C-alpha positions in Angstrom: 154.2 113.5 245.9 153.6 111.0 242.7 150.7 109.0 241.7 151.4 105.6 240.6 149.1 103.4 238.9 150.5 99.8 239.3 148.9 97.5 235.7 149.5 94.0 236.8 150.2 94.4 240.8 149.9 90.8 241.1 153.2 90.6 239.2 156.7 89.1 240.2 158.2 92.7 239.6 155.5 94.5 240.7 155.4 92.7 244.0 158.9 93.9 245.1 158.1 97.2 243.3 155.5 97.8 246.0 157.5 97.2 248.8 160.2 99.4 247.5 157.5 102.3 246.5 156.0 102.2 250.4 159.4 101.9 251.9 162.0 104.7 249.7 159.0 107.2 248.1 156.0 109.0 249.3 154.3 108.2 246.4 150.5 107.3 246.1 150.0 103.6 244.7 147.0 102.2 242.7 147.4 98.7 242.6 144.9 97.4 239.5 144.7 93.8 238.7 142.0 91.4 238.1 142.0 89.5 241.6 142.7 91.5 244.2 143.2 88.4 246.9 146.4 87.9 244.9 147.9 90.5 247.0 148.7 90.4 250.6 147.3 92.4 252.8 149.0 95.8 252.5 148.4 98.3 255.6 149.3 101.5 254.1 147.3 104.5 253.7 149.0 105.0 250.6 147.5 102.0 248.9 144.2 101.9 246.8 143.4 98.7 245.2 141.1 98.2 242.2 139.8 95.1 240.3 140.1 95.3 236.9 141.3 94.3 233.2 143.1 96.4 230.8 141.7 94.8 228.3 138.3 96.6 229.6 139.4 99.9 228.4 135.9 101.9 230.2 137.1 100.6 233.9 141.0 101.3 233.2 140.2 105.1 232.1 138.5 105.9 235.4 141.6 104.1 237.2 143.8 106.3 235.3 141.7 109.5 236.6 144.1 111.4 238.9 147.4 109.4 237.9 150.9 110.7 237.2 153.1 107.8 236.3 151.1 104.3 234.8 153.6 101.4 235.7 152.4 98.1 233.3 153.9 95.1 234.7 151.4 93.0 232.4 151.3 89.2 230.7 149.0 87.4 228.5 147.4 89.5 225.2 150.2 92.3 225.2 149.2 93.6 221.8 145.5 94.6 222.6 146.7 96.1 226.3 149.4 98.2 225.0 146.6 99.6 222.3 143.8 100.3 225.7 146.7 101.3 228.1 147.7 104.2 225.2 144.3 105.0 224.1 143.4 105.2 228.0 146.1 107.4 228.7 145.6 109.7 226.0 142.2 110.1 227.0 143.3 110.7 230.8 145.8 112.9 229.9 148.6 110.9 231.7 151.8 111.1 229.8 154.3 108.9 231.5 154.5 105.2 231.2 157.0 102.4 232.5 156.1 99.2 230.6 157.9 95.7 231.2 158.8 93.8 228.0 161.4 91.2 227.8 164.9 91.1 226.4 165.4 89.8 222.8 163.0 91.7 221.0 165.3 93.8 218.8 167.8 90.5 218.2 170.0 92.3 220.6 170.9 89.5 222.8 174.4 88.1 221.0 174.1 84.5 219.9 170.4 84.0 220.2 168.0 84.3 217.2 164.4 86.2 217.6 161.7 83.8 218.6 158.3 83.6 217.6 157.5 83.7 221.2 158.5 86.8 221.8 156.4 88.3 219.2 153.5 90.0 221.9 156.3 91.8 223.4 158.1 92.9 220.6 154.3 94.0 219.3 153.3 95.7 222.3 156.8 97.4 222.4 155.8 98.7 218.7 152.9 100.4 219.9 154.2 101.8 222.5 157.6 103.5 221.1 154.8 104.5 218.1 153.1 106.4 220.8 153.6 109.9 221.8 153.8 109.1 225.5 156.9 109.5 227.4 157.7 105.6 228.0 160.3 103.9 229.1 160.6 100.2 227.9 162.4 97.7 230.5 163.4 95.0 228.7 164.5 92.5 231.6 166.7 89.1 231.4 165.8 85.8 232.8 164.7 86.4 236.7 165.9 85.5 240.0 164.9 86.1 243.4 168.2 86.8 244.9 167.7 89.7 247.4 170.2 91.8 245.4 170.1 95.3 243.7 172.7 94.8 240.8 172.6 95.9 237.7 173.6 98.0 234.6 171.3 99.1 231.6 171.9 98.5 227.2 169.8 101.0 225.3 167.9 100.0 222.2 170.4 99.3 219.7 173.2 98.6 221.9 174.2 94.7 222.6 172.5 92.7 225.5 174.7 92.4 228.1 174.3 89.5 230.6 171.5 87.3 231.1 170.0 87.3 234.4 168.9 89.9 236.7 166.9 89.5 240.3 163.4 91.0 240.5 164.8 93.2 243.3 166.6 95.3 240.8 164.4 96.0 237.9 161.6 96.8 240.7 164.7 99.6 241.7 164.7 101.1 238.1 160.8 101.1 238.1 160.8 103.2 241.1 163.5 105.4 240.4 161.9 105.8 236.4 159.1 106.7 238.5 160.5 109.0 240.7 162.9 110.7 238.9 161.6 113.3 236.2 162.6 113.0 232.6 164.3 110.0 233.7 165.0 107.8 230.4 161.8 109.1 228.7 161.5 107.4 225.1 163.6 105.0 226.0 164.0 101.2 225.6 166.3 99.9 228.2 167.6 96.3 228.8 168.5 94.9 232.6 170.8 92.4 233.7 173.3 91.9 236.2 177.3 92.9 234.9 
């Protein structure tokens, strides 16, 4: 059994991932978010909900105690958040991090130019990559709400394929990375529909 801390648990990918974790694994989930009313009521003995802000390092450290994997599904002040996540994980001895970013942070999308709108994603990924964590950065294409699991992966340094990807596909990858020891450790993965 794996203990998973989900940061930003009310996010659109996280909500789908929570459902997959509960249906397909025996993982114990700690859902960390600023406002617990944003989550639908979850009837499961495997779920614990904590209100907190990733920018509050002490509360974040408390939430990490006893966890095996941290899955970060965040928006906002991503650079500060990445620094806090890395610091809290180091302080609590957790090594495994799954971090959601964005396609395009390495100028890897053919025909597209790097845009300043991606700076927070690029900067936070650089913080994660320079850490000693066993991270996997996921760089999804544009989200769809299709009820499908259909995706292909590219690695950092490869051209991004496709453009769109379902939230369910990204959630499927998150769950696989979480429950499969050693899978794509210290990797940055582009994900899109083939």
